[in-house]
C-alpha positions as CSV (number, residue, x, y, z in Angstrom):
1,M,0.0,0.1,-0.2
2,I,1.1,3.3,-0.6
3,T,-0.4,6.3,1.0
4,V,0.2,10.4,0.3
5,N,-0.3,12.8,2.8
6,L,-1.1,16.0,1.0
7,Y,-1.1,19.1,3.3
8,Y,-3.4,21.8,1.6
9,K,-2.6,24.6,2.6
10,G,-4.3,28.6,2.4
11,I,-6.4,31.5,4.2
12,N,-8.9,32.9,5.1
13,G,-10.7,28.8,5.6
14,N,-9.6,28.6,2.1
15,A,-8.6,24.7,2.7
16,H,-11.5,23.7,4.8
17,A,-14.1,25.4,1.7
18,F,-12.2,23.4,-0.5
19,A,-12.7,20.4,1.2
20,D,-16.0,20.9,1.8
21,E,-16.4,21.6,-2.0
22,M,-14.7,17.9,-2.7
23,E,-17.4,15.9,-0.8
24,S,-20.4,18.0,-2.3
25,S,-19.6,17.9,-5.5
26,G,-18.9,14.3,-4.9
27,I,-16.0,14.0,-6.4
28,A,-14.0,13.0,-3.4
29,E,-16.9,10.1,-3.5
30,A,-15.9,9.5,-7.1
31,I,-11.5,9.2,-6.4
32,R,-13.0,6.8,-3.0
33,A,-14.8,4.3,-5.7
34,E,-11.7,4.2,-8.6
35,E,-9.8,1.1,-8.5
36,G,-6.8,0.7,-6.2
37,N,-7.9,3.6,-3.7
38,L,-8.0,2.2,-0.6
39,R,-8.7,5.8,1.8
40,Y,-9.4,9.5,0.6
41,E,-10.2,11.2,3.8
42,Y,-9.8,14.9,4.4
43,F,-8.6,16.4,8.3
44,Q,-8.1,19.3,10.1
45,P,-4.5,19.0,11.7
46,L,-6.1,20.7,15.9
47,N,-2.7,24.0,16.0
48,D,-3.0,24.9,12.2
49,P,-6.8,25.7,11.4
50,E,-5.7,26.9,7.7
51,T,-3.9,23.6,6.3
52,V,-6.4,20.6,6.2
53,L,-5.0,16.8,5.3
54,L,-5.5,14.1,2.8
55,I,-4.6,11.3,3.4
56,D,-4.6,9.1,0.9
57,S,-4.4,5.6,-0.1
58,W,-3.9,3.1,-3.0
59,S,-2.6,-0.7,-3.7
60,D,-0.2,0.4,-6.0
61,Q,1.1,3.1,-8.2
62,E,0.0,1.9,-10.5
63,A,-3.5,3.3,-8.9
64,I,-2.1,6.1,-8.2
65,D,-0.7,6.7,-11.1
66,A,-4.8,5.9,-13.4
67,H,-5.9,7.9,-10.3
68,H,-3.9,11.0,-12.0
69,A,-4.5,10.3,-15.7
70,S,-8.0,10.4,-14.4
71,P,-10.6,13.6,-15.6
72,M,-11.3,14.1,-11.8
73,M,-7.5,15.5,-11.2
74,K,-8.6,18.2,-13.7
75,Q,-11.8,19.0,-11.6
76,L,-9.5,18.7,-8.5
77,T,-7.1,20.8,-9.7
78,E,-9.4,23.5,-10.5
79,I,-11.4,23.7,-7.9
80,R,-7.9,23.8,-5.2
81,N,-6.5,26.9,-8.2
82,K,-10.2,27.8,-6.7
83,Y,-9.1,28.3,-3.4
84,D,-5.8,29.7,-4.2
85,L,-3.7,26.0,-2.0
86,H,-0.3,24.5,-1.8
87,M,0.4,22.0,-0.9
88,N,3.3,19.9,1.4
89,V,3.3,15.9,0.6
90,E,4.9,13.1,3.2
91,R,4.7,9.5,0.6
92,F,4.9,6.5,2.7
93,V,4.8,2.7,1.1
94,S,3.7,0.8,3.8
95,D,4.7,-2.9,5.9
96,E,3.6,-4.9,7.9
97,Y,5.3,-5.1,11.0
98,E,3.8,-7.4,12.9
99,S,5.8,-6.8,16.8
100,D,4.2,-3.9,16.6
101,E,0.4,-5.8,16.9
102,K,1.4,-5.9,20.7
103,Y,1.1,-2.3,21.3
104,I,-2.1,-1.7,19.6
105,R,-4.8,-1.8,21.2
106,R,-8.0,-2.8,18.8
């Protein structure tokens, strides 16, 4: 699994408005339905009201590449530009490390 954390930064609540529009327009739900998408969720850091975090997980790089080639990327970019957002990105490749399980309460 590949997880990409995207931090959308704006001013005057624009990052939150962007996430709201992504959800209300149906684009976020359409992305969740794409083959290989495992997670697509927005969060807001408690210490930064002008940032929204998107946690975006995919089964593999091919699924990400297909997503980037989809028509939704054009729509997403237009909405991001509308709100004049800037981004920081972190990318993680998951591994299964079983010894961590003893520390996780489910």
